[in-house]
Wavefront OBJ file of the C-alpha trace (Angstrom):
o trace
v 80.529 19.823 -5.644
v 81.748 16.280 -7.006
v 85.458 16.078 -7.208
v 87.813 13.378 -8.694
v 91.699 13.717 -8.338
v 94.818 11.427 -10.156
v 98.406 11.921 -9.744
v 100.609 12.381 -13.186
v 103.654 10.744 -14.221
v 105.559 13.947 -13.086
v 105.301 13.885 -9.639
v 104.987 17.641 -9.656
v 101.373 17.644 -11.338
v 98.377 15.924 -10.801
v 94.656 16.063 -12.399
v 91.835 17.284 -10.743
v 88.237 17.385 -12.272
v 85.194 18.643 -10.419
v 81.348 19.150 -11.258
v 78.154 20.678 -9.595
v 75.808 18.686 -7.968
v 73.197 20.184 -9.023
v 74.596 19.130 -12.727
v 74.480 16.007 -12.040
v 70.823 15.738 -10.359
v 69.594 17.569 -12.651
v 68.768 15.317 -15.848
v 67.228 12.433 -13.235
v 64.959 15.497 -11.798
v 64.173 16.315 -15.209
v 63.049 12.532 -16.042
v 61.064 12.742 -12.905
v 58.789 15.428 -13.610
v 58.370 13.593 -17.189
v 57.584 10.413 -15.827
v 55.060 12.439 -12.950
v 53.558 14.509 -15.831
v 52.853 11.358 -17.871
v 51.495 9.092 -14.699
v 49.457 11.936 -13.718
v 47.969 12.137 -17.200
v 47.069 8.678 -18.071
v 45.294 8.377 -14.311
v 43.152 11.610 -15.393
v 42.784 9.866 -19.037
v 41.502 6.791 -16.719
v 39.136 8.496 -14.056
v 37.965 10.031 -17.272
v 37.503 7.000 -19.763
v 35.855 5.162 -16.354
v 33.535 7.833 -15.340
v 32.379 8.526 -19.308
v 31.934 4.558 -19.921
v 30.406 3.855 -15.967
v 28.212 6.837 -15.402
v 25.891 6.095 -18.133
v 25.573 2.275 -16.187
v 25.198 4.178 -13.126
v 22.636 6.041 -13.600
v 21.069 3.161 -15.575
v 21.704 1.211 -12.648
v 19.977 3.831 -10.216
v 17.413 4.564 -12.485
v 16.217 0.541 -12.632
v 16.612 0.291 -8.671
v 14.295 3.110 -8.473
v 12.019 1.865 -10.302
v 12.241 -2.057 -9.014
v 11.735 -0.154 -5.493
v 8.599 1.981 -6.693
v 7.556 -1.615 -8.146
v 7.988 -3.688 -4.937
v 6.301 -1.039 -2.867
v 3.161 -0.645 -5.101
v 3.434 -4.408 -4.957
v 3.181 -4.398 -0.850
v 0.598 -1.602 -0.890
v -1.616 -3.769 -3.512
v -0.634 -6.884 -1.123
v -1.930 -4.986 1.899
v -5.153 -3.789 0.023
v -6.507 -7.436 -0.824
v -5.591 -8.598 2.708
v -8.352 -5.909 3.803
v -10.575 -6.257 0.922
v -13.001 -8.567 -0.221
v -12.323 -9.799 -3.882
v -15.399 -9.280 -5.010
v -17.327 -6.765 -4.039
v -14.064 -4.517 -2.968
v -15.755 -3.427 0.285
v -13.877 -4.601 3.537
v -13.486 -8.587 4.267
v -14.576 -10.166 7.566
v -11.418 -9.949 9.016
v -10.610 -6.320 8.335
v -14.156 -5.457 9.482
v -13.328 -6.952 12.985
v -10.024 -5.135 13.186
v -11.202 -1.512 12.413
v -14.447 -2.310 15.178
v -11.761 -2.988 17.520
v -9.611 -0.021 16.583
v -12.784 1.961 16.811
v -13.954 1.160 20.064
v -10.538 1.323 21.657
v -9.697 5.375 20.088
v -13.392 6.625 20.544
v -15.527 7.015 23.103
v -18.582 8.344 20.412
v -21.733 6.029 20.338
v -21.489 3.491 17.314
v -23.524 0.738 15.989
v -23.303 -2.217 13.863
v -26.470 -3.271 11.245
v -25.999 -6.759 9.902
v -27.198 -6.690 6.464
v -29.198 -9.902 4.500
v -30.053 -9.557 0.787
v -34.021 -10.869 0.313
v -34.533 -12.765 -2.662
v -30.963 -12.658 -3.916
v -30.714 -16.465 -3.775
v -33.420 -17.226 -6.595
v -31.914 -14.369 -8.701
v -28.342 -16.128 -8.494
v -30.031 -19.899 -9.416
v -31.777 -18.891 -11.635
v -29.498 -16.236 -13.787
v -26.412 -17.422 -12.633
v -23.475 -16.844 -10.195
v -21.938 -14.306 -13.029
v -25.321 -12.266 -12.301
v -25.621 -12.810 -8.749
v -21.689 -11.723 -8.142
v -22.482 -8.723 -9.876
v -25.398 -8.066 -8.033
v -23.569 -8.287 -4.967
v -21.131 -5.839 -6.492
v -23.987 -3.156 -7.253
v -25.895 -4.004 -3.530
v -22.320 -3.428 -2.285
v -22.049 -0.194 -3.711
v -25.110 1.218 -3.004
v -24.358 0.062 0.592
v -21.443 2.339 0.291
v -23.439 5.511 -1.087
v -26.041 5.226 2.049
v -23.389 5.409 4.555
v -21.460 8.494 5.434
v -17.912 8.522 4.580
v -16.448 7.687 8.289
v -18.475 4.474 8.149
v -17.231 0.794 7.027
v -19.090 -1.477 4.878
v -17.736 -4.880 5.162
v -19.153 -8.152 3.259
v -19.405 -10.719 5.908
v -19.685 -13.738 3.676
v -22.207 -15.061 0.720
v -24.746 -12.544 0.363
v -24.569 -10.886 4.166
v -23.054 -7.541 4.865
v -22.134 -5.593 7.798
v -21.598 -1.822 8.539
v -20.031 0.185 11.291
v -21.790 3.216 11.867
v -19.590 5.521 13.924
v -20.404 8.427 15.662
v -24.245 8.070 15.476
v -26.024 10.674 17.971
v -28.924 8.420 19.071
v -30.350 4.659 17.926
v -32.691 6.505 15.882
v -30.014 7.441 13.705
v -29.098 4.117 12.963
v -32.669 3.629 12.295
v -32.508 6.500 9.532
v -29.610 5.093 8.276
v -30.891 1.540 7.984
v -34.008 2.821 6.375
v -32.243 5.038 3.635
v -30.372 1.047 2.805
v -33.483 -0.506 2.322
v -35.275 2.244 -0.016
v -31.785 2.011 -1.850
v -31.568 -1.829 -2.215
v -35.600 -2.145 -3.270
v -34.759 -0.167 -6.084
v -33.974 -2.259 -9.925
v -30.943 -3.387 -10.488
v -29.861 -3.502 -14.268
v -27.382 -6.186 -14.922
v -25.889 -7.060 -18.472
v -29.269 -7.943 -19.942
v -31.297 -8.244 -17.070
v -32.903 -4.497 -16.214
v -35.449 -5.078 -13.587
v -34.052 -6.663 -10.730
v -35.845 -6.658 -7.636
v -34.257 -7.300 -4.280
v -34.823 -6.476 -0.473
v -32.935 -6.552 2.442
v -33.231 -7.125 6.342
v -31.176 -5.717 8.983
v -30.308 -6.103 12.278
v -29.338 -3.230 14.497
v -27.003 -3.895 17.959
v -25.773 -0.402 19.686
v -22.709 -0.816 21.138
v -23.157 0.051 24.854
v -21.615 -2.212 26.757
v -17.537 -2.109 26.498
v -17.030 -5.349 28.005
v -18.608 -7.084 24.854
v -16.597 -8.378 22.448
v -16.363 -7.290 18.965
v -17.980 -10.835 17.795
v -20.491 -10.650 20.491
v -21.617 -7.610 19.366
v -21.478 -8.376 15.565
v -23.505 -11.341 16.516
v -26.311 -9.828 18.167
v -27.091 -7.458 15.264
v -26.825 -10.766 13.286
v -29.426 -12.263 15.928
v -31.335 -8.921 15.290
v -31.758 -9.643 11.444
v -32.870 -12.895 11.653
v -35.610 -11.248 13.893
v -36.208 -8.950 10.869
v -36.203 -11.768 8.287
v -39.062 -12.893 10.582
v -41.020 -10.630 10.798
v -44.516 -9.380 8.789
v -44.300 -6.064 9.973
v -40.813 -4.115 9.309
v -36.952 -5.857 7.678
v -35.194 -3.563 10.382
v -35.348 -4.983 13.745
v -33.092 -3.796 16.908
v -31.142 -5.853 19.257
l 1 2 3 4 5 6 7 8 9 10 11 12 13 14 15 16 17 18 19 20 21 22 23 24 25 26 27 28 29 30 31 32 33 34 35 36 37 38 39 40 41 42 43 44 45 46 47 48 49 50 51 52 53 54 55 56 57 58 59 60 61 62 63 64 65 66 67 68 69 70 71 72 73 74 75 76 77 78 79 80 81 82 83 84 85 86 87 88 89 90 91 92 93 94 95 96 97 98 99 100 101 102 103 104 105 106 107 108 109 110 111 112 113 114 115 116 117 118 119 120 121 122 123 124 125 126 127 128 129 130 131 132 133 134 135 136 137 138 139 140 141 142 143 144 145 146 147 148 149 150 151 152 153 154 155 156 157 158 159 160 161 162 163 164 165 166 167 168 169 170 171 172 173 174 175 176 177 178 179 180 181 182 183 184 185 186 187 188 189 190 191 192 193 194 195 196 197 198 199 200 201 202 203 204 205 206 207 208 209 210 211 212 213 214 215 216 217 218 219 220 221 222 223 224 225 226 227 228 229 230 231 232 233 234 235 236 237 238 239 240 241 242
């Protein structure tokens, strides 16, 4: 209760006024309640508008980020593949072949062999018909190498018209010779490239059995390369064993 007192002219009388405090506070509470309600409504309206306007932008941004992430992943994957592939024939390149060979020797105790292959009669075709025909001939030859070997073997272009094949998990040297024989038979079949429907080449193959754990990968491949040159100079067979 709030009260006020004031004396009147007659000393026997005085004026007293009083009012309940709740009556005084009620307008302020009503004003505060209205203000809070309006403020809450404005806040909710602002949240709705922000969500309504920003959500599409956020979704588009998330989609764009996801798309860019996928594109970056695909690009990195393609770059990694290109760093391992020969750009012309799409088989392994020299560097990746040695990495695969090294990993195979570390991880597996099974028998393996290296085939070193040089294409015969390729240079005259490349010189006479042009490099565009020679390049396609290399591609087709590489595809035949891949077709002739097993899925767990590795075909690589070492350089020029020279290729190497890692034969994993072979039983004996005779198994490697059988695969090399299949390769020579497949390569000797005619090639049809553009208007040239009867291109014939051959190949000389050197085989090196990986039977010395202390031998380096370079020495092993070099031994197969040396055997290939023996096969190339031989009049009896186009396959030689180191």
